[in-house]
N, CA, C and O of each residue as an XYZ file, in Angstrom:
464
protein
N      61.067    131.963    175.893
C      60.621    130.604    175.668
C      61.731    129.779    175.005
O      61.879    128.591    175.291
N      62.490    130.399    174.141
C      63.588    129.694    173.479
C      64.647    129.263    174.492
O      65.226    128.184    174.371
N      64.897    130.112    175.495
C      65.867    129.768    176.528
C      65.393    128.566    177.341
O      66.192    127.701    177.700
N      64.114    128.514    177.626
C      63.547    127.371    178.358
C      63.679    126.104    177.518
O      63.993    125.035    178.043
N      63.441    126.226    176.228
C      63.564    125.079    175.319
C      65.012    124.557    175.299
O      65.237    123.347    175.294
N      65.971    125.460    175.288
C      67.381    125.052    175.305
C      67.763    124.426    176.653
O      68.454    123.408    176.694
N      67.313    125.037    177.753
C      67.639    124.499    179.075
C      66.990    123.145    179.294
O      67.597    122.241    179.869
N      65.759    123.010    178.836
C      65.049    121.740    178.978
C      65.706    120.642    178.151
O      65.617    119.463    178.496
N      66.360    121.021    177.070
C      67.059    120.031    176.249
C      68.142    119.323    177.054
O      68.275    118.101    176.977
N      68.912    120.076    177.820
C      69.944    119.461    178.663
C      69.323    118.556    179.717
O      69.827    117.466    179.988
N      68.229    119.014    180.307
C      67.557    118.217    181.328
C      66.989    116.923    180.738
O      67.090    115.860    181.351
N      66.399    117.016    179.559
C      65.840    115.829    178.896
C      66.940    114.807    178.633
O      66.775    113.623    178.927
N      68.042    115.255    178.090
C      69.141    114.334    177.765
C      69.687    113.688    179.033
O      69.903    112.477    179.068
N      69.912    114.488    180.079
C      70.463    113.956    181.331
C      69.515    112.963    181.983
O      69.943    111.897    182.427
N      68.242    113.299    182.044
C      67.268    112.407    182.678
C      67.089    111.132    181.865
O      66.932    110.052    182.434
N      67.110    111.244    180.549
C      66.977    110.042    179.710
C      68.164    109.099    179.905
O      67.981    107.889    180.033
N      69.358    109.640    179.929
C      70.540    108.800    180.131
C      70.509    108.161    181.521
O      70.781    106.969    181.668
N      70.178    108.957    182.537
C      70.140    108.441    183.902
C      69.057    107.375    184.070
O      69.310    106.327    184.664
N      67.865    107.630    183.558
C      66.788    106.655    183.732
C      67.042    105.385    182.913
O      66.692    104.289    183.352
N      67.641    105.519    181.744
C      67.988    104.321    180.963
C      69.045    103.500    181.695
O      68.979    102.271    181.712
N      70.017    104.178    182.299
C      71.047    103.464    183.058
C      70.440    102.756    184.270
O      70.773    101.605    184.552
N      69.549    103.447    184.986
C      68.874    102.816    186.124
C      68.066    101.599    185.688
O      68.077    100.566    186.356
N      67.373    101.728    184.573
C      66.552    100.618    184.085
C      67.410     99.436    183.646
O      67.047     98.283    183.879
N      68.536     99.716    183.017
C      69.410     98.614    182.594
C      70.056     97.918    183.795
O      70.242     96.701    183.784
N      70.395     98.688    184.824
C      70.928     98.081    186.042
C      69.849     97.227    186.713
O      70.134     96.119    187.167
N      68.631     97.725    186.777
C      67.526     96.961    187.363
C      67.249     95.706    186.547
O      66.907     94.663    187.105
N      67.393     95.801    185.243
C      67.206     94.631    184.373
C      68.252     93.566    184.683
O      67.933     92.381    184.768
N      69.497     93.992    184.851
C      70.575     93.043    185.142
C      70.405     92.407    186.525
O      70.686     91.223    186.708
N      69.948     93.195    187.487
C      69.776     92.682    188.855
C      68.453     91.943    189.045
O      68.216     91.343    190.093
N      67.605     91.990    188.038
C      66.288     91.344    188.078
C      65.388     91.905    189.179
O      64.570     91.189    189.757
N      65.555     93.202    189.458
C      64.719     93.876    190.440
C      64.270     95.219    189.873
O      65.087     96.042    189.461
N      62.967     95.421    189.862
C      62.422     96.698    189.405
C      61.794     97.384    190.604
O      60.886     96.847    191.239
N      62.283     98.566    190.902
C      61.730     99.331    192.017
C      60.941    100.528    191.524
O      60.853    100.794    190.326
N      60.379    101.228    192.466
C      59.596    102.410    192.132
C      60.436    103.518    191.536
O      59.961    104.286    190.699
N      61.688    103.602    191.967
C      62.570    104.649    191.453
C      62.779    104.510    189.943
O      62.785    105.505    189.218
N      62.946    103.293    189.484
C      63.164    103.057    188.047
C      61.918    103.446    187.255
O      62.015    104.112    186.225
N      60.768    103.034    187.732
C      59.518    103.372    187.044
C      59.288    104.871    186.998
O      58.875    105.420    185.977
N      59.561    105.526    188.119
C      59.370    106.981    188.173
C      60.380    107.713    187.297
O      60.046    108.718    186.669
N      61.591    107.222    187.252
C      62.612    107.853    186.407
C      62.239    107.731    184.927
O      62.385    108.689    184.168
N      61.760    106.556    184.519
C      61.337    106.386    183.129
C      60.129    107.257    182.803
O      60.048    107.828    181.715
N      59.193    107.360    183.739
C      58.024    108.220    183.528
C      58.424    109.693    183.455
O      57.867    110.454    182.664
N      59.392    110.091    184.283
C      59.881    111.471    184.233
C      60.530    111.766    182.888
O      60.309    112.832    182.313
N      61.322    110.839    182.385
C      61.957    111.030    181.080
C      60.909    111.189    179.983
O      61.033    112.058    179.120
N      59.893    110.359    180.018
C      58.832    110.450    179.008
C      58.085    111.777    179.112
O      57.766    112.396    178.097
N      57.808    112.210    180.335
C      57.098    113.471    180.541
C      57.918    114.657    180.058
O      57.378    115.579    179.448
N      59.213    114.639    180.324
C      60.069    115.739    179.879
C      60.171    115.792    178.355
O      60.243    116.874    177.771
N      60.175    114.629    177.717
C      60.219    114.617    176.252
C      58.936    115.213    175.676
O      58.980    115.987    174.720
N      57.809    114.854    176.254
C      56.532    115.418    175.789
C      56.517    116.938    176.006
O      56.061    117.685    175.140
N      57.017    117.390    177.164
C      57.068    118.831    177.433
C      57.996    119.542    176.459
O      57.695    120.649    176.012
N      59.110    118.924    176.130
C      60.067    119.522    175.189
C      59.445    119.657    173.802
O      59.599    120.687    173.145
N      58.748    118.625    173.364
C      58.095    118.687    172.051
C      56.991    119.741    172.063
O      56.814    120.467    171.085
N      56.249    119.828    173.167
C      55.196    120.843    173.270
C      55.782    122.250    173.202
O      55.227    123.123    172.536
N      56.906    122.475    173.892
C      57.564    123.783    173.805
C      58.051    124.068    172.385
O      57.960    125.195    171.899
N      58.565    123.038    171.734
C      58.990    123.203    170.346
C      57.836    123.576    169.436
O      57.987    124.401    168.535
N      56.688    122.970    169.672
C      55.510    123.314    168.865
C      55.037    124.736    169.149
O      54.581    125.430    168.240
N      55.140    125.173    170.400
C      54.793    126.560    170.716
C      55.746    127.537    170.033
O      55.320    128.582    169.540
N      57.018    127.204    170.004
C      57.980    128.046    169.296
C      57.680    128.077    167.803
O      57.776    129.123    167.161
N      57.325    126.952    167.273
C      56.991    126.871    165.851
C      55.733    127.690    165.540
O      55.650    128.331    164.493
N      54.765    127.665    166.446
C      53.553    128.459    166.261
C      53.840    129.956    166.342
O      53.099    130.769    165.789
N      54.915    130.309    167.033
C      55.325    131.708    167.153
C      56.252    132.118    166.010
O      56.870    133.182    166.058
N      56.348    131.279    164.991
C      57.172    131.520    163.796
C      58.667    131.585    164.110
O      59.410    132.336    163.478
N      59.093    130.799    165.083
C      60.519    130.683    165.393
C      60.946    129.299    164.929
O      60.705    128.304    165.613
N      61.566    129.241    163.791
C      61.938    127.977    163.161
C      63.391    127.620    163.469
O      64.237    128.489    163.679
N      63.648    126.321    163.487
C      65.020    125.844    163.662
C      65.794    126.094    162.371
O      65.216    126.187    161.288
N      67.117    126.199    162.511
C      67.953    126.455    161.337
C      67.896    125.299    160.343
O      67.892    125.512    159.130
N      67.854    124.094    160.858
C      67.842    122.908    159.995
C      66.553    122.135    160.206
O      66.087    121.988    161.336
N      65.982    121.647    159.127
C      64.718    120.916    159.188
C      64.813    119.574    159.893
O      63.813    119.068    160.401
N      66.011    118.990    159.929
C      66.151    117.686    160.576
C      65.962    117.792    162.094
O      65.754    116.774    162.755
N      66.030    118.993    162.653
C      65.792    119.194    164.078
C      64.404    118.680    164.453
O      64.230    118.048    165.495
N      63.423    118.952    163.602
C      62.053    118.499    163.849
C      61.954    116.983    163.757
O      61.227    116.352    164.524
N      62.685    116.407    162.820
C      62.663    114.952    162.666
C      63.221    114.267    163.912
O      62.625    113.314    164.415
N      64.355    114.745    164.410
C      64.960    114.122    165.584
C      64.069    114.279    166.812
O      63.950    113.346    167.606
N      63.451    115.426    166.977
C      62.531    115.624    168.099
C      61.323    114.718    168.014
O      60.898    114.145    169.017
N      60.768    114.585    166.821
C      59.611    113.705    166.631
C      59.979    112.245    166.857
O      59.213    111.495    167.461
N      61.150    111.843    166.374
C      61.582    110.457    166.572
C      61.856    110.159    168.047
O      61.613    109.042    168.504
N      62.354    111.135    168.790
C      62.564    110.935    170.230
C      61.228    110.704    170.928
O      61.116    109.841    171.798
N      60.222    111.476    170.544
C      58.892    111.295    171.116
C      58.320    109.926    170.750
O      57.754    109.238    171.599
N      58.467    109.543    169.507
C      57.965    108.244    169.071
C      58.708    107.088    169.724
O      58.120    106.039    169.987
N      59.991    107.274    169.985
C      60.764    106.179    170.578
C      60.299    105.854    171.985
O      60.319    104.687    172.376
N      59.875    106.857    172.768
C      59.389    106.546    174.113
C      57.923    106.120    174.109
O      57.450    105.521    175.074
N      57.207    106.422    173.038
C      55.811    105.980    172.939
C      55.710    104.551    172.415
O      54.763    103.834    172.736
N      56.668    104.147    171.624
C      56.645    102.831    170.967
C      56.486    101.662    171.940
O      55.650    100.794    171.688
N      57.247    101.593    173.044
C      57.119    100.439    173.943
C      55.737    100.306    174.584
O      55.342     99.203    174.961
N      55.005    101.398    174.711
C      53.661    101.307    175.275
C      52.755    100.451    174.401
O      51.793     99.854    174.886
N      53.064    100.395    173.122
C      52.226     99.632    172.198
C      52.772     98.245    171.901
O      51.997     97.308    171.713
N      54.084     98.095    171.856
C      54.669     96.864    171.329
C      55.552     96.083    172.293
O      56.048     95.019    171.922
N      55.768     96.558    173.501
C      56.623     95.828    174.433
C      55.932     94.532    174.866
O      54.710     94.499    175.012
N      56.697     93.485    175.066
C      56.112     92.209    175.479
C      55.520     92.305    176.887
O      55.906     93.186    177.656
N      54.599     91.422    177.230
C      53.944     91.501    178.547
C      54.837     91.085    179.720
O      54.551     91.447    180.861
N      55.899     90.343    179.467
C      56.813     89.938    180.531
C      57.469     91.188    181.126
O      58.093     91.955    180.393
N      57.339     91.410    182.458
C      57.833     92.663    183.062
C      59.323     92.918    182.842
O      59.728     94.059    182.620
N      60.120     91.890    182.900
C      61.570     92.089    182.743
C      61.918     92.498    181.316
O      62.702     93.423    181.101
N      61.339     91.811    180.355
C      61.599     92.170    178.951
C      60.992     93.533    178.624
O      61.555     94.290    177.835
N      59.858     93.842    179.222
C      59.227     95.142    179.014
C      60.148     96.259    179.514
O      60.273     97.307    178.882
N      60.790     96.013    180.663
C      61.736     96.986    181.203
C      62.901     97.203    180.246
O      63.363     98.331    180.073
N      63.370     96.142    179.631
C      64.463     96.270    178.661
C      64.030     97.113    177.470
O      64.811     97.921    176.967
N      62.801     96.935    177.016
C      62.290     97.738    175.904
C      62.257     99.220    176.280
O      62.696    100.074    175.509
N      61.730     99.518    177.477
C      61.646    100.912    177.900
C      63.034    101.515    178.118
O      63.252    102.688    177.814
N      63.965    100.730    178.638
C      65.333    101.225    178.821
C      65.969    101.545    177.478
O      66.576    102.602    177.313
N      65.833    100.645    176.527
C      66.398    100.883    175.196
C      65.758    102.064    174.498
O      66.444    102.855    173.851
N      64.449    102.189    174.626
C      63.740    103.306    173.988
C      64.149    104.638    174.606
O      64.286    105.637    173.900
N      64.343    104.654    175.918
C      64.754    105.885    176.590
C      66.190    106.256    176.224
O      66.509    107.434    176.066
N      67.040    105.263    176.093
C      68.413    105.531    175.656
C      68.427    106.055    174.213
O      69.185    106.969    173.888
N      67.593    105.478    173.362
C      67.465    105.974    171.989
C      66.956    107.415    171.975
O      67.416    108.231    171.178
N      66.008    107.723    172.855
C      65.501    109.095    172.942
C      66.604    110.065    173.364
O      66.648    111.200    172.891
N      67.495    109.619    174.253
C      68.620    110.471    174.658
C      69.542    110.742    173.480
O      69.976    111.875    173.274
N      69.841    109.709    172.710
C      70.710    109.882    171.537
C      70.051    110.815    170.514
O      70.711    111.683    169.943
N      68.759    110.629    170.291
C      68.044    111.496    169.356
C      67.954    112.925    169.898
O      67.980    113.884    169.126
N      67.848    113.069    171.216
C      67.849    114.406    171.818
C      69.176    115.117    171.621
O      69.213    116.316    171.344
N      70.264    114.374    171.765
C      71.591    114.953    171.507
C      71.696    115.391    170.057
O      72.182    116.481    169.755
N      71.239    114.539    169.178
C      71.281    114.856    167.738
C      70.418    116.084    167.424
O      70.822    116.945    166.643
N      69.232    116.162    168.034
C      68.364    117.311    167.810
C      69.022    118.589    168.333
O      68.937    119.638    167.695
N      69.673    118.504    169.483
C      70.341    119.680    170.038
C      71.477    120.149    169.128
O      71.689    121.349    168.955
N      72.191    119.205    168.560
C      73.306    119.569    167.685
C      72.865    120.163    166.356
O      73.650    120.837    165.690
N      71.624    119.923    165.963
C      71.124    120.477    164.702
C      70.337    121.762    164.909
O      69.852    122.348    163.942
N      70.200    122.214    166.166
C      69.395    123.421    166.439
C      70.075    124.668    165.923
O      69.539    125.767    166.067
């Protein structure tokens, strides 16, 4: 399970960076397609799966070396959940919020990986 958690970490970071880049390009071009929406949803789903795996590891008494690992993982989850509650109703600005939140989740994922 620990190996899956480590492998999923790379996938989460890559998908978050890619989907944030796609969303920012769509924001600049003023066109939002299905690919951008699906990429952002995939990034959010992978983050939730990563946190769930981390909680399963924690329940199995496998703790991270540093306590800040949990903080970075929790903040990554909160960063992608935040726009669902507070993003403005305008679709273009909403896309910018989700792109920024996903990019922040990627940075926090990198930080969490480095503290593991």
